[in-house]
C-alpha positions in Angstrom: -4.2 -39.5 53.7 -1.9 -41.1 51.1 -3.2 -38.6 48.4 -2.6 -35.8 50.8 1.0 -36.8 51.5 1.6 -37.1 47.7 0.2 -33.6 47.2 2.4 -32.3 50.0 5.5 -33.9 48.4 4.7 -32.5 45.0 4.2 -29.0 46.5 7.5 -29.2 48.5 9.5 -30.4 45.5 8.1 -27.5 43.5 8.7 -24.7 46.0 12.2 -25.7 47.1 14.0 -25.4 43.7 12.5 -21.9 43.1 13.5 -20.7 46.6 16.9 -22.2 46.2 17.4 -20.3 42.9 16.3 -17.1 44.6 18.7 -17.7 47.5 21.5 -18.4 44.9 20.8 -15.0 43.2 20.9 -13.2 46.5 24.1 -14.8 47.7 26.1 -15.2 44.4 29.6 -13.6 44.7 29.2 -12.5 48.3 31.0 -13.5 51.5 28.6 -15.4 53.6 28.5 -15.2 57.5 28.2 -18.6 59.3 24.4 -18.4 59.9 23.8 -17.8 56.2 26.1 -20.6 55.3 23.9 -22.9 57.3 20.8 -21.6 55.4 22.5 -22.2 52.1 23.5 -25.8 53.1 19.9 -26.4 54.2 18.5 -25.4 50.8 21.4 -27.2 49.0 20.2 -30.5 50.6 16.6 -29.6 49.7 17.6 -29.0 46.1 19.3 -32.3 45.9 16.3 -34.2 47.1 14.0 -32.2 44.8 16.3 -32.9 41.8 16.1 -36.7 42.6 12.3 -36.5 42.7 12.0 -34.7 39.4 14.6 -37.0 37.7 12.5 -40.0 38.8 9.4 -38.4 37.4 11.1 -37.9 34.0 12.6 -41.3 34.1 9.2 -42.8 34.7 7.8 -40.9 31.7 10.6 -41.6 29.2 11.8 -45.0 30.6 15.3 -46.4 31.0 18.0 -45.7 30.1 16.8 -42.2 29.0 15.9 -41.2 32.6 19.4 -41.9 33.8 20.9 -40.1 30.9 18.8 -36.9 31.5 20.1 -36.6 35.1 23.7 -37.4 34.3 23.9 -35.0 31.3 22.0 -32.2 33.1 24.3 -32.3 36.1 27.4 -32.5 34.0 26.5 -29.6 31.7 26.0 -27.3 34.6 29.2 -28.6 36.3 31.2 -28.0 33.1 29.9 -24.4 32.9 31.0 -23.9 36.5 34.5 -25.4 35.9 35.1 -23.2 32.8 33.9 -20.1 34.7 36.2 -20.8 37.6 39.1 -21.5 35.2 38.6 -18.2 33.4 38.4 -16.3 36.6 41.2 -18.2 38.5 44.2 -17.7 36.2 47.2 -19.9 36.5 46.2 -21.2 39.9 43.3 -23.0 38.3 45.4 -24.8 35.7 44.7 -28.2 37.2 41.1 -27.6 38.2 39.6 -29.5 35.2 41.9 -32.5 35.8 41.2 -32.6 39.5 37.5 -32.2 39.1 37.2 -34.8 36.3 39.3 -37.4 38.2 37.3 -36.8 41.4 34.1 -37.4 39.4 35.5 -40.6 37.9 36.6 -42.0 41.3 33.3 -41.0 43.0 31.1 -42.4 40.3 33.0 -45.5 39.3 33.9 -46.5 42.9 31.6 -44.6 45.2 28.2 -44.7 43.4 28.9 -48.1 41.8 30.2 -49.6 45.0 27.5 -48.3 47.2 24.7 -49.5 44.8 26.3 -52.9 44.4 26.4 -53.2 48.2 22.8 -52.0 48.7 21.5 -54.2 45.9 23.4 -57.4 47.0 22.5 -57.0 50.6 18.8 -56.7 49.6 18.8 -59.6 47.2 22.0 -61.5 48.2 23.3 -61.0 44.7 23.0 -57.8 42.6 22.2 -58.6 39.0 22.8 -56.4 36.0 23.5 -56.6 32.3 27.2 -57.3 31.7 27.1 -56.3 28.0 25.8 -52.8 28.6 27.8 -52.1 31.8 31.0 -53.5 30.2 30.6 -51.2 27.2 30.1 -48.2 29.5 33.2 -49.1 31.6 35.3 -49.6 28.4 34.3 -46.1 27.2 35.1 -44.5 30.5 38.5 -46.3 30.7 39.4 -45.3 27.2 38.5 -41.6 27.5 40.1 -41.3 31.0 43.3 -42.9 29.7 43.4 -40.6 26.6 42.6 -37.4 28.5 44.2 -37.9 31.9 47.1 -40.4 31.6 48.7 -39.7 28.2 49.5 -36.0 29.0 51.9 -37.2 31.7 54.0 -39.1 29.1 53.9 -36.8 26.0 57.2 -34.9 25.2 56.1 -32.1 22.9 55.4 -29.7 25.7 56.9 -29.7 29.3 54.8 -30.8 32.2 51.7 -33.0 32.3 49.9 -31.2 29.4 49.1 -31.6 25.8 50.3 -29.6 22.9 47.5 -27.9 20.9 47.1 -30.6 18.2 47.2 -33.3 21.0 44.5 -31.4 23.0 42.3 -31.1 19.9 42.6 -34.8 19.3 41.8 -35.6 22.9 38.7 -33.3 22.8 37.4 -34.7 19.5 38.0 -38.3 20.7 36.2 -37.6 24.0 33.2 -36.0 22.2 33.0 -38.7 19.6 33.2 -41.6 22.1 30.5 -39.9 24.2 28.3 -39.6 21.2 28.8 -43.2 20.3 28.1 -44.2 24.0 24.8 -42.2 24.0 23.7 -43.7 20.7 24.5 -47.2 21.8 22.7 -46.7 25.1 19.6 -45.1 23.8 19.1 -46.4 20.2 21.1 -49.3 18.8 21.4 -51.5 21.9 19.0 -49.9 24.4 18.2 -53.4 25.8 21.7 -53.8 27.1 21.1 -50.9 29.5 17.7 -52.0 30.9 17.3 -53.5 34.3 17.2 -57.3 34.6 15.6 -59.7 37.0 17.5 -62.3 39.0 16.8 -64.8 36.1 18.3 -62.5 33.5 14.9 -61.3 32.1 14.9 -57.7 30.8 12.5 -55.3 32.5 11.3 -52.9 29.9 8.3 -51.5 31.8 7.4 -50.4 35.3 4.0 -51.7 36.4 3.8 -50.1 39.8 2.2 -46.9 38.6 0.9 -45.1 35.5 3.5 -42.9 33.9 3.1 -39.1 34.4 1.6 -37.0 31.7 3.7 -35.1 29.2 2.8 -31.8 30.9 3.9 -33.2 34.3 7.1 -34.4 32.8 7.9 -31.1 31.2 7.2 -29.3 34.5 9.5 -31.7 36.3 12.2 -31.1 33.6 12.1 -27.4 34.2 12.2 -27.8 38.0 15.0 -30.4 37.6 17.1 -27.7 35.8 16.3 -25.2 38.5 17.3 -27.7 41.2 20.5 -28.6 39.5 21.5 -25.0 38.9 20.9 -24.4 42.6 22.9 -27.5 43.7 26.0 -26.4 41.7 25.6 -22.7 42.5 25.0 -23.1 46.2 27.9 -25.6 46.3 30.1 -22.8 44.8 28.7 -20.3 47.3 29.7 -22.4 50.3 33.1 -23.3 48.8 34.9 -20.3 50.5 33.8 -21.7 53.8 34.9 -25.2 52.8 38.3 -23.7 51.7 38.7 -21.9 55.0 37.9 -25.1 56.9 40.3 -27.2 54.8 43.1 -24.6 55.3 42.5 -24.4 59.0 42.7 -28.2 59.3 46.0 -28.1 57.4 44.7 -30.2 54.5 45.8 -30.0 50.9 43.8 -27.7 48.6 42.8 -30.7 46.5 40.4 -31.7 49.2 38.2 -28.8 48.4 37.6 -30.2 44.9 36.6 -33.5 46.3 34.1 -31.9 48.7 32.6 -29.8 45.9 32.4 -32.9 43.6 30.7 -34.9 46.3 28.1 -32.1 46.7 27.5 -31.8 42.9 27.2 -35.5 42.5 24.7 -35.9 45.4 21.6 -36.0 43.1 23.0 -39.0 41.1 24.2 -40.7 44.2 20.8 -40.5 45.9 18.9 -41.5 42.7 21.3 -44.5 42.2 20.9 -45.8 45.7 17.1 -45.5 45.5 17.2 -47.5 42.3 19.3 -50.2 43.9 16.8 -50.4 46.8 14.1 -51.1 44.2 16.3 -53.9 42.7 17.1 -51.8 39.6 20.9 -52.2 39.9 21.4 -51.6 36.2 19.7 -48.2 36.5 22.2 -47.4 39.3 25.1 -48.5 37.1 23.7 -46.4 34.2 23.8 -43.4 36.5 27.2 -44.0 37.9 29.1 -44.9 34.7 27.0 -42.5 32.6 27.9 -39.6 34.9 31.6 -40.6 34.6 31.4 -40.7 30.8 29.5 -37.4 30.6 32.0 -35.7 33.0 35.0 -36.6 30.8 33.3 -36.5 27.4 31.8 -33.0 28.0 34.4 -31.4 30.2 37.5 -32.1 28.1 36.1 -30.6 24.9 34.8 -27.6 26.9 38.1 -26.8 28.6 39.9 -27.4 25.3 37.7 -24.8 23.7 38.2 -22.5 26.7 42.0 -22.6 26.2 41.5 -20.0 23.5 41.0 -17.4 26.1 42.4 -19.0 29.3 45.4 -17.1 30.5 47.4 -20.0 31.9 48.4 -23.6 30.9 45.9 -26.5 31.1 47.3 -29.4 33.2 45.6 -32.7 32.5 48.1 -35.4 33.3 47.7 -37.4 36.5 50.4 -38.1 39.0 51.7 -41.6 39.7 49.5 -42.4 42.7 46.4 -41.3 40.9 47.3 -43.3 37.8 47.6 -46.4 40.0 44.2 -45.7 41.5 42.7 -45.3 38.0 44.3 -48.5 36.8 43.0 -50.4 39.8 39.5 -48.9 39.2 39.5 -50.2 35.6 40.8 -53.7 36.6 38.4 -54.1 39.5 35.5 -52.7 37.5 36.2 -55.2 34.7 36.3 -58.1 37.1 33.1 -56.9 38.7 31.3 -56.5 35.3 32.2 -59.8 33.6 29.9 -62.1 35.6 26.9 -59.8 35.5 26.3 -60.5 39.2 27.9 -59.0 42.3 28.0 -59.8 46.0 28.7 -57.4 48.8 32.4 -58.1 48.4 32.6 -56.4 45.0 30.7 -53.3 46.5 33.2 -53.2 49.4 36.2 -53.4 47.0 35.0 -50.4 45.0 34.3 -48.4 48.2 37.8 -49.3 49.5 39.3 -47.8 46.3 37.3 -44.6 46.9 38.5 -44.5 50.5 42.1 -44.9 49.3 41.6 -41.9 46.9 40.3 -39.7 49.8 43.0 -40.8 52.2 45.7 -40.0 49.6 44.0 -36.6 48.9 44.2 -35.8 52.6 47.7 -37.2 53.0 49.5 -37.4 49.6 
């Protein structure tokens, strides 16, 4: 019976990404009636779960932290392509799209994913244990790139408004790309052990002994299906965005709420994978996913939109407002205090989730 259930699960996670891509091709660029929106949402959820499954297969094959890196980078690359496409098509009204999307991703990953996983891990084991050296390095990289890319533009004086001049934008893009490259190298080569899960006694877990790793062929198939699933997630999220926009407008909410909803949908695969890792007492893997996604979002998006300014018709607004800078500062301070001990209780998880809640409340009621 167990073998049959596993076979059914494999079959389901193979079929859904393919059907989701077909549905995406049939609905792309079209106005969807309510029944079709429901069907798209159904396949969107299925694609998220399939993406998580295939990401876990790849992670089991290549080990940590490579598995977390694959999922974070794959989602971010597709998300960046979507952002640049929307900015090119949207004109001046999309001038702040990159800033809003990147900041939403930072708040969701650094407070939502991290907070939820610390809460789940600490409730399961009383105390969530992770490697402070690796997590601290990741948080420092995120804080630096976020500050250079999203805070400095508000205070520069060369150009009016919260935006960089061309030389400043080039520097920010090169700094983001360089720091992301250093982060990946540190995570996967020079100090890989800093990003491996640890036991409650601080012992590094370098192997998983619960099952044999999948074959190289199975991992390659999962990699292809992961790409299909992620393309479906981002594309179907874009397809339902007009319905979300209409609902937000009908409720009298600010347009920035749309970006948060889309970011939440796009980041669902990482969120589900991170929570499942925390349930298995692999909190470090969860933090790799959360902070790695934040770093990838900034480190890849800023260079991409900087390059896109060559043909973008309007200005590129990157600087955050006062309230968002306060939230970013609180996120960095609280994150630092969480990371230093290498252990977290439900309180730390709750504090991070409170910051995410404050961000959402201020988005709904600025």
